N, C-alpha and C positions, 0 to 999 in steps of 0.2 A: 504493500500500500504506500509506503514511504517513497519507493522508487517511482510509482505512478504519479504521486503528488509532485515530486521534484520534476518529473518529465513534463507534466502539465504546466508547471510554473515556467520551465525553460521555454516551452512553446509560446506561452503568453508573452514572456519577455522578448522573445525573438520577433513575434508579430508586432508588438508595440514598438520595438526599436526600428523595424523596417518601416512602419507607418510614420514614425517621426522623421526617418530619413527622407521619405517621399515628401513630407510637409516642408522640410528644410530645402529640399531640391527644387520643388516647384514654387514654393512660397518665396524663396529668395529671388527667383527669376521673375516673378510677377510683381513683387512689391519693392525689391531692393535694387537689383542690377542684373545685367545679362551681358553676354559676350557675343560678338559677331565677327565673321571673317570677311575681309575685303578681297573681292575677286577681280575688280576692274580698275583702270587707271584714272577714273573721272575725278578723283580727289587728289591726284598727284600735284605737287610732291609731298603734301601733308600726310596723305595716306596712300600706300602703295599696295599692289596685289600681294597677298600673303600676310598682311597685318591682321592681328586679332585685337579688336578694340573692346574697351569696357564702356558699357552704356549705363549711365547712372539714371535710375528712374525716380529717385527721390527729389531731384532738382525741380522737375516740372510736375511731379506727382505721379504715382503709379496709376495705370489705366486698367480698368476691367471692362470687358465687353462680352456680349452674349447675342447669339450663339457663338461658340468657340470656332466652329467651322465656317470659313468665309464662303464656302460653296452653298451654304444654306440661304444666305441673304447678302445683298450688296450694302445694306444699311443696318448694321447691328446696333443694338442699344449699348451705349458706352457710358461709363461713369469714371470720373477721375478724382482720386483723393488729392487733398491739398498738398502742394509741393513747397519746396523751400524758396523758390523764386520763379519768375516767369522766364520765357525764352528771351535771350538777349541777342543783339546784333553780333554776328561773327561766331555764334555758337555752332558747333558741329552737331547736327541733329540727325537722329535716326527715326524714320517714320515709314508707315505703310504707303505703298504707291497709291497716288490719288486718282489714277485713271483705270477704268474697267469697262471694256466694250465701248469706248468712245465717250463715256460719261464719268462723272465723279462717283467712284464706288470703292468699297473697302475690299481688300484682298490680303489675308494674313500671310500668304506665301510670297508676296512681293514686298521686299523691304529695301529702302533706299537710305543712303547716307550723304547728306549735302550740308553746305554751310548756309545759315540763315542770313539773308541780306535784306529782308523786308519783314517788318512786324505789322500787325494790324494797325491801320491808320497811316502807314507810310506811303509815299509815292516813289516808285522805283523807275529808273531810266538807265539806259546804256548809251553813252555818247562816245563814238569812235573806239569802242572796246572797253571803256572804263565805266564801272558801276557807280551810279549816283543815287543818293537817298536824301530826301528833303529833311529828314529828322535825325540824320547821323552825319557828322562832319568829318569823322576819321575815315581811314581806308577800310573798305569792305573786301573780304576775301584776300587773295594774294595779288598785290600790285604787279609783281614781276610777270605773272601769267597774263595779266591784262595788257601789259606792254607788248607781249607776243601777239595777242589778238589785235591790238591796235596797228601793229606793223604788218599784219598779214595781208597779202595782195587780194584784191577783190576776186581775181580768177580762182584763187585757192579757196576762198570762203564760199564761193558759189558751188564748189564741188561737194560740200558737206550735205549729207542726206537729211539732216535734222529739219523738221518743219517748225516754224515759229508759231507759238500760240498767240493769236492776235485777234483784233476785231475784224475790220474789213480790209483785205489786202489792197483794194482799190484806193481807199482813203488813208490807210496806214501801211505803207510798204516796209514793214519792219524786217530786220535781219538779226542774226545771232550776235551782231556787233552793235547795231543801232536799233533801239526800240524804246517805246515809252514816250511820256511818262505813264506809268500804270499805278493806279490806286489799289492798295492792298486792303481788301474789305475788313472792316471792324464791326463787331456786334453793335447794333442799334444805329449805325450810320445810314444815312439816306442818300441815294444818288438819283439824279434825273435820268429818264430814259431817252436816249437818242439811238440812232442806228449803231454807232460804234460801241456805246456802252452795252447795248442789248447783246451784241455778238460776243463782246469780251466777257460779260458776266452771265451769259445765258446758262451755262452749265451749273453755276452756283445757284441761280434762281430755281432751276429744275431740281437740284440736289436738296435744297432747303424746303421747297414746296411739295416735292414728290409728285410733280405733275409737269406735263409738257407746256411750254410757253411759246407764243407766236408773236411776231412783230405785226402790230395792227396798223401802225403808221410810223412816220419818222420820229415821233415823240411819244408813242404809247405802245403797250404790249398787252396781249390777251392771255389771261390766266384764269382757269376754271370759269370760262365764259364771261369774265369781267375784264373791263379795260382799265389799265393803270398807267399813270404817267411818271411815277416814282417807285423806287423799291427800297425797302428797309432790310438790311442784312440781319440775319438771326444768329450768325456764328462768326468766330474769328478765323482768319486765314493767314498763311505765311508764304513768303516768297523765298525759294531755295535755289542756290547755284553751286555747281561743283568748282573746286579750286582750279582744276584743269579746265579752265573756261573755254579753251579752244576745242576740247573734245569731251563734252559732258552733256548728257541728256538731263535737263533740269526744268525749272519752272518756265524757262524761255520756250520750252517745247510742250509741256503738259499743264502749265498753269499753276493755280494756287493749291496749297496744302491745308486741308481743314484741321482745326486744332485737335479734334479727337483722333486724328490719324497719327499724331506724334507719339513715339514710343519712349524716347528719352534723349538725354544729351551725352554724346561721346566725350569722355574726359581724358582718356589716355590709350596708348597702344600697350596692351599687356605683353605681347611678344610678336615676333615676326619671323616667318619662315619663307625662304625663296621658293616660289611654286615650281620653278624650273629645275633648280639644283637640289632642293630639299634641305638646304643649309640654313642654320639659324643666323639671323641678323642681330648680333649682340648690341649694336649701337642703337637699336630701336626699342629696347626693353624699357617699358614704362615711360615712353615718350609722352609728355604732356601735350594736350590738344587745346589748351587755353591760349588765347591770343592777347587780349588787352586787359586782363585782370588776373590777379594771383590765385593760385589754386587754394581753396579753403581747406581747413583741417578735416572737415567731414568727407571731402572728396577722397583724400588719402585713406581715410578709414574705410570707405566703401571699397576701394581698390584692394586693401588688405583682406577684407572679408571675402571679396570675390575670389582672390587667389586661394584662400583657404578652402572655400567650398568647391572650387574647381579641382583641388587636390583630393578632397574627401568624397565629394558627390559628383560622379562623372555624368556628363550629358553630352549628346552628340553635337557636331558642328552646326553652327548657324551661319548661313551665307547671306550676302547682300546682292541684290540686283540693282546696279547703280546706273 
């Protein structure tokens, strides 16, 4: 009887320990931080293929969504816990891709990593390859890469396959080097409807209203059989660009990123392995991704906890489609 009793207790302790292990494994990834692998050069030279980055979810707040499978719905119900701060200019942000079948739609399997160059309420423009923001006087992204775009001949630029997300090509002949100004929607802000605004923000209007919209005239639109001349935004959006601005598919191509699609802020490179040679890049170990503000103490703590759980609780590779 004593042997059976001890065996039963051992099984109970084993089951309890395994359950706690699962809670730590998945709970830390949902509420604390996660790691992702960089497979493409769109964020070079800041991030290069083979980098494993740490994404801090406490900064902007952990996000919970339902259902967990993006195949079930394009618009899951999301709830975000209070974070330590908001997204800032020049933060390296990881988020779900905002495009699905030509519309704004959530897909958990498509994850991007870009630099935030536009916050809600900003107006963004690109002038001869340089990023301009009416609410931010410092440099955005990497100035050196913008010099390259500025000097690129028109013949080379025209060979790029990327399509610029814009209003009417007839009235706004934007390119990957010259575009805008573009207003980044902020919750509760109101815009008048004209032909250019309609085509520029049509996807957002349909995303927020869950209905198709149609241009009724040059200054009105039709929504649910009613005619409107203005639109009030219901959500916040962000404008993202890759540091390798010459070779990056970003908001210039697919538009704005809804706030609920943001996963977290990338704070450091955990380690890096050359994908071709399989060798470790020792110089990139724990490389900070902060640009114009010092790394806070809690960010270092998050990184230490991440490394610990990566060693104790294994989980598979997470990749990014950039």
